[in-house]
C-alpha positions in Angstrom: -10.8 -10.4 90.9 -11.5 -14.2 93.2 -8.8 -13.5 95.6 -9.9 -9.5 96.7 -13.8 -11.9 97.4 -12.4 -13.8 98.8 -11.0 -11.7 101.4 -13.7 -9.4 101.6 -15.5 -12.4 102.1 -13.3 -13.7 105.3 -13.9 -9.5 106.9 -17.3 -9.8 106.8 -17.2 -13.8 108.2 -15.4 -12.1 111.5 -16.5 -9.1 112.6 -20.3 -10.3 112.5 -18.7 -13.6 114.3 -17.2 -10.4 116.7 -20.4 -8.5 116.8 -22.1 -12.3 117.4 -19.9 -13.3 120.6 -20.9 -8.9 122.5 -24.7 -10.4 121.5 -27.1 -11.1 124.8 -26.7 -14.4 124.8 -23.1 -14.4 125.2 -23.4 -11.0 127.2 -25.0 -12.9 129.9 -23.0 -15.2 131.2 -20.2 -12.8 132.4 -22.1 -10.4 133.5 -21.5 -11.5 137.1 -20.4 -9.4 139.7 -17.2 -11.6 140.4 -14.0 -9.4 140.1 -11.7 -11.6 137.8 -7.8 -8.9 138.8 -10.0 -6.4 140.3 -11.8 -6.3 137.2 -15.6 -7.2 136.6 -16.1 -10.2 134.3 -18.0 -8.2 131.9 -15.2 -5.6 131.3 -12.7 -8.3 131.0 -14.9 -10.0 128.5 -14.9 -7.2 126.3 -12.0 -5.2 126.4 -10.8 -9.0 125.8 -13.2 -9.0 122.6 -12.1 -5.8 121.3 -7.9 -6.6 121.5 -8.2 -10.2 119.8 -10.5 -8.8 117.3 -8.2 -6.1 116.7 -5.2 -9.0 116.8 -7.4 -11.1 114.2 -7.7 -8.1 112.0 -3.6 -7.2 111.9 -3.0 -10.6 111.6 -5.0 -11.0 108.4 -4.6 -8.0 106.8 -0.6 -7.2 106.6 -0.7 -11.3 105.6 0.0 -11.5 101.4 
């Protein structure tokens, strides 16, 4: 049971971290009119975070 509780706490911590990263102060840093490889910086930031969240969750949940 303690392993399950620790695992749930880590999952909640990861989600809270990513929710904080898509909040106002960080979004304002990337809200520029410049393009990176033809993609606006804000879109690139949001989709990169989303991809990293998926990768982190897959790695964490597949671990035994």
